[in-house]
N, C-alpha and C positions, 0 to 999 in steps of 0.2 A: 655788271653785265654791260657790255658795250652795245652799240647800235646794230652791229652786224648780227650778233647773237639774238638780240631782241627781234630783229626782222625775221630771222630763221624760225624762232619759236612762234612768232605771230603767223607766219606762213604755214607752219605745221598745224597749228591750232585751227586755222581757217580751212585747211584741207580736210581735217578730221570732221569739222562741222558740215562741210559740203558733201563729204562721203556719207555721213549719217542722213542727210536730207535726201540724197539721191536713191537711197535704198527703200524709201517708202513706196507703198503701192499706189498706183495711179488711181485717182477717184474717177469712177465712171458714172455719169449721170444718165438716167433713163427718163424719158418723158412718158408719163402715165396719162392716158385719156380719162378725164374725169367727167362724170355726169353733172349737170347743173343741179345743185341742191336748192331747195326753196329759200328765198331771201325774205326774212320777216319784214313786214311793213312797220315803219316807225310810228308809234302811236301818237295820236293828237291828244295831248294831255289837257284837261280842263284847267282854266286859269284859276288861281287862288287869289281871292281878294277879300279884304275885311279882316276881322279879328280872328285870331286862332282859337279863341274860346267859343266862337259861334258854332252852332251845331251844323249849319250848312257848310261852313268851311271845313269842318272835320270830315263830313261825308265826301266832300270833294277831294280832300287829302287821301282818304281811304281808297277812293276810286282811282286816283293817280297811282297809288302804290300797287293796286291790283294790276293796272295796265303795264306798269314798269316791270313787275315780276313776270307777267305773262310774256312780255317782250324778251326778257332775259331767257326764259325757258325756250322760246322759239329760236333765239340766237344759238343756244346750246345744241338744240336739235339739228340746226343747220351745220354747225361745226362737227357734230358727231357724224353727219352724213358724209362730209368730206374725209374725216378721219377713217371711217370704215373703208372707203375706197382706196385710201393710200396704204393702209396697213394690211390689206389682203394680199 
């Protein structure tokens, strides 16, 4: 294959790809007005100090876990609020 034929095949291949790209539908973006969903407040977690075998430390860790789990639930509710508005 000489350079001239290679160039012709290359141009043909490029034109096929360009033709394929130009037949795609144009993407139209619409702006949806969204209501402001509640933003959960970040919890102030109690500090853990001392031995992990200490009963007080274990209570603090349990309290921290409850606060973090509650925060995750509130984050999910906020996300669901936005998802409901977008998917309607």
